[in-house]
Each structure stands twice: as C-alpha cells, then as structure tokens.
N, C-alpha and C positions, 0 to 999 in steps of 0.2 A: 743882447742884440739890440740894434733896437725898432720898436714897436712899428711893422708894416703891415699894415688893416688893404686884401680887395677893399676896392671899387665895388660897388652894389651891382653889375654888370662882365665881373672880372674873375680867373682865377690866378690864383699865386703859387709859384712852385718852387722847387728843387728840384736839376740834370740829376739824375741816378746813375743810369750807365754811361759812360765813357765808348767814344766811338770808334768805331772800326771791326772787322768780322769779328764772330761770336758762338760759341756753341750751343744750342742749352740744355739744362741739366737731360733734358726726353733725347737729343742730338738732333734736334732743329737746328740749321747752321742760315744762319742771321744776318748777309751781305748789308757792306755800305758798297754804294758804286764805283768806288773808288779802293777799295779797301785799305784806305789810309787813315788819316783824322777827320775826314767828313764824307758827307755820304749820304744814300737814301735807306731809311732803316726805320721803326720803331724806336719812339723815346722813351723812358723815363719817366716822371716826375713824384718827390713825393712833397705833398697836397700841403703849403704852407698857410694861405689861410682861401675862403672861399666867397662870394659879395654872395648879399641874398637873396638879387631880384636873378640869379643865372637859373640855366634852364637845370644846371644839376644837381642846387642846392636842398639837402638835406639828403642826396645821395653819393656826394662825396663831403669829407669829411679831411680835418686836416690829418694830418701824420699816414692820409692817405698812400701810395701810389699808385701810378695812376698809368695805364698806355697812354701815350699821343701820337695820333698824326703827323708824316717826317715834317721839317718844316714850320712844325705849327705853333712856335711861338716867339717872343720875341730876343731878341737879343743878349739879356738879362741886364741890374743893375749890382751895382757891389754896392753887401750891406754887409758890416762889419758881425763876423761869422771866424770863431777858430778854426776851421775846416775849408776855407777856402771857398764856400760853394756861394753860384747868382744866384740868383732869385731873380726866373722867368715869368714873366707873362703871358700867361693859355688861354688857348680861343675855346670856351668849356663845347662852342663846336664839335672840339677837335678829339676831345678824348674818348675816348674808343672803349673806356673798361676801366674796371678798380683788376688792380695785380693782389690776388693777398698769400702769396706764398713770402717764403724766405726773403729781404732784398740779396744775399751774396746769390743769389740764384736768378740775378736780370742778368742775360747778356748783353 
C-alpha cells in the first residue's frame, strides 16, 4: 500500500461495518433509516493514522476500531489495497469511542 499519513489535525481510517440493519451479539438491533444500503447508524472505522495535533492524539492509535457519528466522514479515497477498502477522513470531534471487542462482532 502507498504510504499516506494524516495531516496534523485529521484522522484517517478504513470503514469496517457494512450498511444495513444489524443485530449485535447482545441483541441490540441497529437500524438504518431505510434498511437498505445507506442510512443512519453509528459507523466503525479501523484507524490508519492520527494527526499529532488532533484532540484524540494519544488516545486513538493506528489499528484501533472507533465508533463514529453517522455521516461524519468523507466519501473516501482509493488506495491500492488487496482487500479493496477505501481510506476515509474522520472528524476527530465525531469519534464516539474506542471499540475493544472482536471486529467480527461489529454490527
């Protein structure tokens, strides 16, 4: 993969949970607004890089999975990766928390 670093005030990450209605292992149903491929729900991202002047620097690091408020990321940019994931810019203010469970449990 090409090396891409976050600017000092930004966070970059890869989208990890697909849109649509999901049910967590604990039984919580997470709905999108239309139940199709787009809608309102918390999104999860795997952190690629964190700028050194963001309010989350030191708390969030590459490899962490974070919950981000709905709609608070850019459309993404194509980066050459074998898995086809796109890199997204995330507003540090909209990071709701760090997820510490297994990635396969994210709804």
